[in-house]
GUTI-986443 format. One record per residue: x, y, z of N, C-alpha, C in turn; residue in three letters. Coordinates in steps of 0.2 Angstrom, whole numbers, plus 5000, padded with zeros to 4 digits. Example, Ala and Ser with C-alpha at 12.3 -4.5 7.8 and 13.67 -1.06 7.14 Angstrom:
2
506649725039506249785039506649845039ala
506449895035506849955036506450005039ser
This chain:
603
540354785638540854825641540754825649met
540154825651539954825658540254775662asp
540354715659540554655662541354645662ser
541654695659542454685658542754715665ile
543254675667543554695673543854765673asp
543454815677543654885676544354895679lys
544554855684545254865687545754845682lys
545654785679546154765674546254815668lys
545654845666545654885660545954955662lys
545954975669546255035671546955025671gly
547254965672547954955672548254955666val
547954925661548254905654548254965650leu
547654995649547555055644547955115645ile
548155135651548555195651549255185648pro
549455125648550155115645550155115637phe
549555125634549455125627549155185624asn
548555195625548155255622548055305627phe
548155305633547955355638547255365638lys
546855315638546155325638545855315645ile
545355355646545055355653544655285654his
544855245658544655175659543855175660pro
543555225664542855215666542355245661ser
542655295657542155325653542155315645arg
542755285643542855275636542455215634phe
542055225629541655165626541655165619thr
541955215615541955215608542655185605leu
542655155599543255145596543655205594pro
544255195593544755255592544855255584ile
544855315582545055335575545755345575ile
546155305572546855315571547055335564thr
547355385563547555405556548355395556tyr
548455355551549155335550549455365543val
549955405544550155435538550855415536tyr
551055425530551755415528552155475527val
552755485529553155545529553355565522lys
553555515518553755525511553255525506gly
553355485501552855485495552355435495ser
552255395501551855345501551155365502gly
550755325505550055335506549855335514val
549255345516549055345523548455305524arg
548355285530547755245531547355275537ala
546755255537546355275542545955215545ala
546155195551545955135554545555135559leu
545055095560544555095565544755045570leu
545155065575545455025580544854995585val
544754935586544254905590544454885597asp
543954865601544054835607544354765606glu
544854745610545054675609545054635616ile
544854665621544754635627544154595627ile
544254525626543654485625543354465632ala
542654465632542354455639542454375640glu
542654365646542754295648543254255645gly
543654285640544054245636544754235640ala
545054175639545754165642546254205639glu
546654245642547154285639547754245638glu
547854215632548454175631548754215625ile
549454235627549754275622550154235617val
550154255611550454225605551254235606lys
551554205601552254215601552554285600lys
552154325596552354395594552054445599glu
551654425604551454465609550654485608gly
550354455604549654475602549154425606thr
548654445609548154395612547854345607pro
547754285609547554235605546854255603leu
546454285607545754305605545654365601thr
546254395599546254455594546054435587ala
545754475583545654465576546254465572pro
546254455566546954455562547254525562pro
547954525562548254585563548254625556arg
548154595551548154635544547554615540ile
547254665538546654655533546854675526ser
546654635521546854655514546254685510ser
545754695514545154725510544854785514ala
545154835514544854895517544554945512ile
544954975507544655005501545154995495arg
544854995490545154975484545555025481ala
545455095482545655145478546255185482arg
546255185489546655235492547255195495asp
547355135494547955105496548055105503gly
547555075507547655085514548155035517phe
548455055522548955015525548855015533val
549254975536549154965543549854995547val
549755025552550355065556550855015559pro
551355035561551854995564551554975571lys
551754915573551454885579551954895584glu
551654905590552154915596552054845600val
552554805600552454735603552254745611pro
551954695613551754695620552254695625leu
552854665623553354655628553754725629lys
553554775626553854845627553454875633arg
552854855634552454885640552554845646phe
552654875652552654845658552154885663thr
551954845668551554885673552054915678asn
551754955683552154995687552654945692leu
552354885692552754835697553254795692asp
553354815686553854785682553654725678gly
552954695679552754635676552554655669lys
552654605664552454625657551654625656pro
551454665652550754675650550554615646val
549954585647549754525643549254535639lys
548954595639548354615635548354685634ser
548254715628548254785627547854795620ala
547754865619547454875612548054885607arg
548054845602548554845597548354895592gln
548854925589548754975584548554945578tyr
548654875576548554845570547854805570thr
547554805576546854775576546354815573leu
546054795568545554835565544854795564ile
544354825564543654795562543354835556asn
543354795551543054825545542354795543ile
541954775548541354755547540954805544ala
540454785539540054835535539654875540lys
539354845545538854875549539154905555asn
539854925555540154945561539855005564arg
539655055559539355115562538755105566leu
538355055563537755045567537855005574glu
538354965574538554935580538854985585glu
539155035583539455085588538855115591val
538355135588537755165591537455115596gly
537455055596537255005601537655005607ala
538355015606538755005611538855075616glu
538555125613538655185617538255185624leu
538555215629538355205636538255275638lys
537755285642537555355645537055395641gly
536655435644536155475641536455525636glu
537055555638537355605634537555585628glu
537855525627538055495621537455475617lys
536955445620536355435616536055495613arg
536055545616535755615613536255635608glu
536855625608537355645603537155605596glu
537055535597536955495591536255515588val
535755525592535155545590535155615586glu
535555665589535655725586535955715579lys
536455675578536855665572536355635567thr
535955585569535555545565534955595562ala
534755645566534255685564534455735559lys
535155755560535455805555535455765548lys
535655705548535755665542535055655539gly
534555645543533855635540533655695537lys
533755755540533455815537533755825530lys
534455815530534755835524534755775519arg
534455715521534355665516535055625515gly
535555635519536255605518536155535520ala
536455495516536455425517536955405523pro
536755345526537255315531537755275528arg
537755255522538255215519538355235512gly
538655185508538855195502538255205497arg
537755155498537155155493536655205495gly
536755265492536255315493535655305488ala
535055315491534455305487534255365484lys
534055365477533855425474533055425473ile
532755475475532055475474531855505467thr
531355475464531255495457531455445452gly
531755465447531855425441532555385443glu
532555315440533055275441533555295436val
534155305438534655335433534855275428ile
535155225431535355165426535555115431glu
535355045429535554995433536154955429lys
536754955433537354925430537554875435ile
537654815432537954765436538754775437ser
539054745442539754745443540154715437val
539854665435540254625429540254665423glu
539654705422539554745416540054805416lys
540154835422540454895423541254885424ala
541454825425542154815426542454755422thr
543054735423543354675420543454625425asn
542954615429543054565435543054495432ser
542554485427542554415425543154395421ser
543454445417544054425413544654415418leu
544654455423545254445428545154375432ile
544554355434544454295437544654235433glu
544454245426544554185422545354175421glu
545654235420546454235419546754205426phe
546554225432546854195438546654115438leu
546154095436545954025436546453985432lys
546554015426547053985421547753975424lys
547954035428548654035431548653995437arg
548053975440548053945447548353995452lys
548154055451548454115456547854145460ala
548054175465547554205469547754275471thr
547254325471547454395474546954415479leu
547054455483546554475488545954515485pro
545354515488544754545484544854615482pro
545154655487545254725485545654745479asp
546254695479546654705473546354685466leu
545954635467545554615461545054665459lys
544754695464544254745462544554805459glu
545154825462545454885459545754875452tyr
545954815451546254795444545654795439leu
545054765441544454765437544254835435ala
544154875440543954945439544354985434ile
545054985436545555025433545655005425glu
545654945424545754915417545154935413thr
544554925416543954945412543855015411tyr
544055065416543955135415544555155410gln
545055125410545655145405545455115398glu
544955075398544755035391545355005388lys
545754965392546254925390546054865386leu
546354845381546154785377546354725382pro
546054665380546054605383546754585385lys
547254585379547954565380548254605385glu
548154675385548454715389548254705397arg
547654695398547354675404547654615407thr
547754565403547954505405548754505407glu
549054545403549854565404549954595411lys
549554645412549554685419549454635424ile
548854595424548654555429549254505430thr
549554475425550154425426550654455430asp
550854515428551454555432551254565439val
550654585440550354595447550454535451val
550254475448550254405452551054395453val
551454405449552154395450552454435456lys
552254505456552454545461552154525468leu
551554505468551254485474551654425477trp
551754375473552154315475552854335477arg
553154375474553854405476553754435483leu
553254475484553154505491553054455496thr
552754395495552654345500553354315502asp
553754305497554454285498554854335502lys
554854395499555254445502555054465510leu
554454455511554254475518554554425523leu
554654365521554954315525555654325526lys
555954355521556654375522556854435526glu
556354485525556454555528556254555535leu
555754515537555454515543555854475548asp
556454495550556854455554556854485561thr
556754555562556754585569556054575572asp
556054535578555354525581555054585584pro
555454645584555154705587554854745581asp
554954735575554754765569554354725564glu
553854745562553454705557553454745550thr
553654705545553654725538553054715535val
552754765532552054765529552154765521tyr
551654735518551654735510551454805508arg
551554815501551354875498550654875498leu
550354935497549554945496549354915490pro
548754895489548554865483548654905477ser
548454975477548555015472549255015469lys
549755005473550455015471550654955467ser
550354895468550554835463550254855456tyr
549754885455549454895449549854955445tyr
550055005449550455055446551155035444val
551454995449552154965448552154915442leu
551654875441551554835435551554875429ala
551154925429551054965422551754995421lys
552155025426552755055425553255005422lys
553254945425553754895423553654875415leu
552954865414552854845407553054905402ile
552854965404553055025399553755035398glu
554155025404554855025403555254965401lys
554854915399555054845397555654825401glu
555554825408556054795413556054725412val
556654695412556654615412556354585418pro
556154525418555854495424556354485429glu
556954475427557454465432557554515437val
557354575435557454635440556854645444ala
556254605443555654615447555854615455tyr
556254565457556354545464556654605467glu
557154635464557554685467557154755468glu
556754765462556354825463555854815468ile
555554755469554954745474555354755481thr
555954725482556254735488556354805490lys
556654845485556754915487556154955489arg
555654935485554954965486554754955493ala
554754885495554554865502554954905507leu
555654905507556054935512555855015512ile
555855045507555655125507555055135510glu
554555095508553855105510553855095518tyr
554155035521554055025528554555075532asn
555055105528555455155532555055225533lys
554555235528554155295528553555295532asn
553355235535552755235539552855275545leu
552355305547552355355553552355315559val
552655345564552755315571552155315575asp
551955275579551355275583551355335588pro
550855365589550755425593550955495590his
551155485583551355555580550655595579glu
550755655580550155705580549955725573ser
549755675569549555695562549055745561val
548555745566548055795565548255865566gly
548755875570549055945571549455965565ile
549855915563550255935557549755945551val
549255915550548755925545548455995545ala
548256015551547956075553548456135551ala
549056125553549556175551549656175544gln
549756125541549956115534549356145529ser
548756145531548156175527548056245529ile
548156265536548056325539548556385536gly
549156365536549656405534549556435527glu
549456385521549356415515548656445514pro
548256425519547556455518547556535520gly
548056555525548156625526548456665521thr
548756635516549056665510548556685505gln
547956655505547456665500547156735501met
546956765496546556835497545856825498thr
545556875500544856875502544356885496met
544656895490544256905484543856845482arg
543356855478543056795474543256795467thr
543656745465543856745458543456715453phe
543556725447543156695441543556645438his
543156595436543456535432543656555425tyr
544256565424544456585417544256545412ala
543956565406543856525400543256485400gly
542756495404542156465404541556515403val
541656555398541156605396540856635402ala
541156665406540956715411540556675417glu
540556615417540256575423540656595429ile
540356625434540656635440540656575445asn
541256565448541356515452541856535458val
541556525464541956555470542556505471thr
543156545471543756515472544156545478leu
544756525480545156555485544856535492gly
544956585497544756565504544056565505leu
543656605501542856595502542656525500pro
542956495495542756425493543056375498arg
543656385501543856335506543456335512leu
543256395514542756405520542156365519ile
541856375512541256335511541356265511glu
541856235509542056165509542056135517ile
542456165521542556145528541956155532val
541556205530540856225534540356175532asp
540456135526539856095524539256135522ala
539356185518538756225517538256185513arg
537556205514537056165511537056175504lys
537156245502537156265495537756305494thr
538256295489538756345488538556405485pro
538956465486538756525484538656535476ser
539056495473539056485465539056415463thr
538456385464538456315462538456305454pro
538856255452538956235445539056165444met
538956145438539056075436539556065430met
539856015430540255995424539955935421glu
539655945415539255885412539655855406ile
539855795407540255755402539655715398his
539755705392539355675387539655605385leu
539155565383539455495380539755505373lys
540055455371540555455365540155475359glu
539555445358539155455352538855525351asp
538855565357538555635356539155685357ile
539655675361540055735363540455765357arg
540455745351540755775346540255805341lys
539655795342539155815337538855875340asp
539055935338538756005340538056005341leu
537655985335536955995335536655955341ser
536855895342536555845347536755875354lys
537355905355537555935361537155995363val
537056035358536556095359535856075361lys
535656025357534955995359534955975366ser
535455945368535455915375535555975380leu
535956025378535956085383535256115384ala
534856125378534256155379533756115383asn
533856045384533456005388533656015396lys
534256035397534556045404534456125406ile
534556175402534456245404533756255405glu
533656285411532956305413532756365409lys
532156365406531856415402531156435404thr
531056495406530356515409529956545403thr
529356555405528856585400529156655398val
529356695403529656755402530256755397glu
530656705397531256705393531056685386asp
530556655385530356625378529756655375ala
529456705378528856735375528756805377ala
528356845373528156915375527456905379asn
527456945384526856935388526457005388leu
525857005387525457065387524857065392asp
524857115396524357115402523757155399leu
523257125398522657165396522157175402asp
522257235404521857255410521057265409leu
520957285403520257305401519857235400phe
520157185397519757125396519957075402asn
520357095406520557045412520856985409met
521356985405521656925402522456935401ile
522756885400523556885399523656855393ile
523956885388524156855382524856835381arg
525056775379525756745379525856735371ile
526356775369526556765362527256735361lys
527356675360527956645360528456675354pro
529056685356529556715352529856665347asp
529656665341529856615336530556595336lys
531056655336531756635335531956595341lys
531756625347531956585353531756515354ile
531056515352530756445352531056395347cys
531256425341531556375337532256355339glu
532656405342533356395344533356345350lys
532856355355532856305360532356245360lys
532056245354531656185352531056185357glu
530656235358530156245362529456245358ile
528956205359528356205356527756235360thr
527156245357526656265361526456215366ile
526556155365526356095370526856105376asp
527456135375527856145381527656205385asp
527356255382527056305385526456285389phe
526056245386525456225390525656175396leu
526156135395526356095400526656135406glu
526956185404527256235410526756275413gly
526156285410525656325413525056275416leu
525256215417524756165419524556185426arg
525056215430524856225437524556295439arg
524556335433524256405434523556395435val
523256435440522556435442522256485437lys
521956465432521556505427521356465421gly
520956495417520756465411521256475405glu
521456425402521956435397521656415390ile
521756455385521556445378522056455373asn
522056425368522556435362522156465357val
522356525355522056565349522556575344glu
522656535339523156545334523856525337gly
524256575336524956565339525056595346asp
524456615349524456645356524156605361glu
524356615367523956575372523656635377ile
523056625378522656675382522456635389val
522656675394522556655401522056705405val
521556675407521056715411520956695418lys
521056735423520956715430520256695431pro
520156655436519556625438519056675442arg
519456725445519056785448519256845445glu
518756885443518956945439519057005444glu
519656995447519957045452520657065450arg
520857125450521457155448522057115452tyr
521957105459522457075463522557005460lys
522056965459522056905456522456895450thr
522356945445522656955439523356965439leu
523557015444524257025445524656965448leu
524356935453524656875455524756815450leu
524256815446524256765440524856785435leu
524956845434525456875430526156855432trp
526256865439526956845442527056765441glu
526456735442526556655442526756635435gln
526456665430526556645423527256665421ile
527456715423528156735421528656685423lys
528656665429529156615432528956545431lys
528456525427528356455425528856425421ser
529056365422529556335418529256305412lys
529556315406529356295400529756225398val
530456235399530856175397531456185402lys
531856125403532456125406532356095413gly
532856095417532856075424532856125429ile
532556115434532456165440533156175443glu
533356235445533956265448534556275443asp
534456255437534956265432534756325427ile
535056385429534856445425535256455419ser
535756425418536156435412536656375410arg
536756365404537156305401537656335396val
538256325397538756345392539056285389ile
539156285382539456225378540256245377val
540656205379541356215379541756165375arg
542156175370542556125366543156115370ser
543256045371543856025375544155965370glu
544655935373545055885369544555825368glu
544255795373543855745372543155755368glu
543055815367542355835363542055895367gly
541455905366541055955369540855945377tyr
540955985381540755985388540356035390val
539756025394539356075396539456095403leu
539456165404539556195411538956235413tyr
538756225419538056255421538156305427thr
537656355427537556395433536956365436glu
537156335442536656305446536756225446gly
536456185450536556115451535956075452ser
535856025449535355975451535655905448asn
536055875452536355815450535955755448leu
535455745452535055685451534655685445ala
534355745443533955755437534455755431arg
535055785431535555785426535755715424val
535955675429536155605428535655555425leu
534955575426534455535423534355555415ser
534655605413534555625406534955575401ile
534655545396534955505391535555545387glu
536155515387536655545383537255575388gly
537055585395537555605400537955555402val
538555565403539055515405539055515413asp
538755465416538655465423539255465427gln
539755435424540455425427540855485428tyr
540755535424541255595424540855655426lys
540255655425539855715427539855735435thr
539955795436540055815443539855875445thr
539755895451539555955454539955985459thr
539956045461540356075467539956075473asn
539356045473538856045479539055975482asn
539355975488539555915491539055885494ile
538555915497538055885501537555855496leu
537455885490537055855484537355785482glu
538055785482538355725480538255665485ile
538255685491538155645497537455615496ala
536955655495536255635494536155585488asp
536455595483536355565476536855505476val
537455505477537955455476538255425482leu
538055445488538355415494538955455498gly
539055425504539555465508540255455505ile
540455395502541055385499541255435493glu
540755455489540755495484540855565487ala
540555585492540555655495541255655498ala
541555605501542255615504542755625498arg
542655595492543155605487542955675484asn
542355705484542255765482542555825486ala
542555815493542855855497543655865496ile
543955805495544655795493544755835487leu
544355825481544555855475544355925475glu
543855955478543756025478544256065482glu
544456035488544956075492545656075489ala
545756015485546456015482546456065476ser
545856065472545856105466545856185468ser
545556195474545456265476546156295478thr
546556245481547256275483547656275477leu
547656235472548056235466547856295462lys
547256315462547056375458547456435461glu
547656435467547956495470548756485470gln
548956425467549656415466549956385473gly
549556355477549756335484549756255483leu
550356235487550456155486550356135494ser
549856085494549756055501549755975500val
550155945504550155865503549455835503asp
549355795499548655765498548455735504leu
548855705508548655665514548355705519arg
548555765520548255805525547555825523his
547455835516546755845514546355785515leu
546655725514546255655515546055655522met
546455675527546255675534545655715535leu
545655775533545055815534544455785531val
544555755525543955725521543655665525ala
544155625528543955575532543555595539asp
543855645542543555665548542855695547val
542755725541542055755540541555705538met
541755645536541255595533541255535537thr
541655525542541755455545541155435549asn
540655475550540055455553539455435548thr
539655445542539155425537538755485535gly
538855545538538555605536539055665536val
539055705531539455755530539455815536val
539955815540539955865545540355925544arg
540155985547540656035546541156035551ala
541756075550542256085555542156145558ile
541856145564541656205568541256195574gly
541056245577540756235584540056195583arg
539756205577539156165576539256095573his
539856075572540056015569540555975573gly
541155965570541655915574541955955580ile
542156015579542456045585541956055591ser
541256055590540756065595540555995598gly
540855945595540655875597541255845601glu
541755875602542355845606542155825613lys
542455775615542255745622542555785627ser
543155825626543455865631543055935632ser
542955945638542556015640543056065638val
543656065640544156115640544356135632leu
544356075628544456085621543856125618ala
543256105620542656145617542656215619arg
542856225626542856295628543456335625ala
543956305623544556345621544356365613ala
543856335610543756345603543256405603phe
542656405605542256465605541756455611glu
541356505612540856515617541056475624ile
541556505626541956475632541456465638thr
541156515640540656515646540156465645thr
539856465640539256415639539456345639thr
540056325636540256255637540456245644his
540756285648540956275655540356265659leu
539856315658539256315662538856245661leu
538756225655538456165653538756105656asn
539456105656539856045659539756045666ala
539756105669539756105677539056085679gly
538556095675537856085677537756005678val
538055975673537955895672538555865675val
539055895678539655865681540055825676gly
540155855670540555815665541255805667glu
541555755665542255735667542755745661leu
543255785662543755785656544355745657asp
544455695653545055645654545755685652pro
545755745649546355775647546855735643leu
546555715637546855675632547155715626gln
546855775624547055815619547655865620gly
547755905615548255955615548056015619val
547456045617547256105620547156105628ala
546756045630546656045637547256035641glu
547755995639548355985642548756055643asn
548756095638549156155638548756205643ile
548156195643547756245648547956225655ile
547956165657548156145664548856135665val
549256145660550056145661550356085662gly
550156035658550455965659550655945652gln
551155895652551355875645550855835641pro
550855845635550355825630550555745629ile
549955705628550055635627550155625620thr
550655655616550755645609551455635608leu
551655595603552355585602552755555608gly
553355585610553655555615553355565622thr
552855615622552455625628551955565630gly
551855525625551355475625551655415629ala
552255405630552555345633552855365640val
552755325645552955335652553555285653lys
554155305655554655265656554755255664leu
554755195666554855175673555555145674val
555955175678556655155679556655095685tyr
556855035683556954985688557654975689thr
557854995695558654985697558754915698pro
559354895696559554825697559754815705arg
559654755707559854735714560554755715ala
560654795720561354805722561754745725met
562354735723562754685726563054705732lys
563054665737563454685743564154695742pro
564454745745565154755744565554705747lys
566154685744566554635747566954665752ala
567054625758567454655763568154635762lys
């Protein structure tokens, strides 16, 4: 970036993103929403000014050195799309000449190592410190920097992509048909058909319809894309699968496929958000307004045998604050098919999970005269929870004392004959774990449609997933940071979305899912789960006035004044403070009136 012509950059960029030309070095996160019932996209817009490259403009106004305008492989599940493009010919310099190079809305960089590359591009000591601070936070929490989170301890299960999906079946079918589909759509088809356990014939039928819809889209895009100022985009990958299923279920004749696809394309493109629309502000308002309707009480989850779960506003605050441990951690443990309907096997598995201490399963006798502690296992409890003498001995392995088995009793004697040592040993023995998993204090067995499901008080996701008989695909926890540690940042993003959505629904509140998706993306887009607050996202804003307007005003202003920090005035709060128009919506565009040359009056 140092070698880029600063003067050229200063002229071009203000007409597009209003970015300060001398200080901006990071890519932009642009959130593109759909107003109606479609989906939204989160795109990482990259630099396109190529160093030393000749700026030859294509027919449509895109520089020749720019990467492809559309990517077909961003995410398989969320139906990512690209926003509407603003052609270069709409922008002019102050002298009226057309702009030949600019940051295009549709130029995206989806390289896997982009997050690491961003760190290398940062300039200035302040930005370096910010990256190091974020990295240290993630290292302390053990949060992964990408999708593949490493689990310390036991290996849960090694599953190949081919084994866990129908990818080989779909690839074979496409070869027979001599058809091609983009990688993200093939991946989505393989995952969904496998998880729904569709038979081979049904999977091939859906794939066949998807191929037909994809080919029709190619044909229709050429027909509809007639306006040079507007670009028509194809439907998200997920939409093709859903549409194919609906067409098969309703037994729609193949003749009608083209008309249905055409209407879907028109409606979808009609509902794409316009550039510079303030989706962040709308999302904040849409979540904040129903949030104020919530009561301050902590509710109980009805019907799960008195297991307390924090709901309502306290739970929503926990989610956005990225609390290390929820106030009421719990897990929902689903079991595999061969176990879930057998109550005896389910109870046996529950006993393996529920933490049982010596105090819970035995009667303890403190003999002060002989300076010993007698442990008498309770036969009923031990029989119910399948606890043996060996389990007690294993639990007492770390106890500092002499352990002897006398009949049905266990006798523990301290190494030093002192009352203080004996009392400390007494407390240690009572809390020693005999069976179960640490942090899970209680397990409830509940009968549901699919079979028996286990609900727990406490959470330990990594250990639970390693137990044989547990369904690793469906088992979940309400501890978001634990999900990030065990399953990765993408799983944490989905957990934030699911937890926030269910919390609002519990209170009878309806919030558009796309607003919650924006919050989840902002909290996880660095590879680490960050809180929304002065210790997280709000405290890391580049604008001094925006940080000062949020909290601890004098501290932010003083620190900025000491280092001579510059505020480019790009956001909402800072522009309101200084009393100038906000660079959002219509305020993001500057119109320059060029009067026509006046003709001399005829004499």
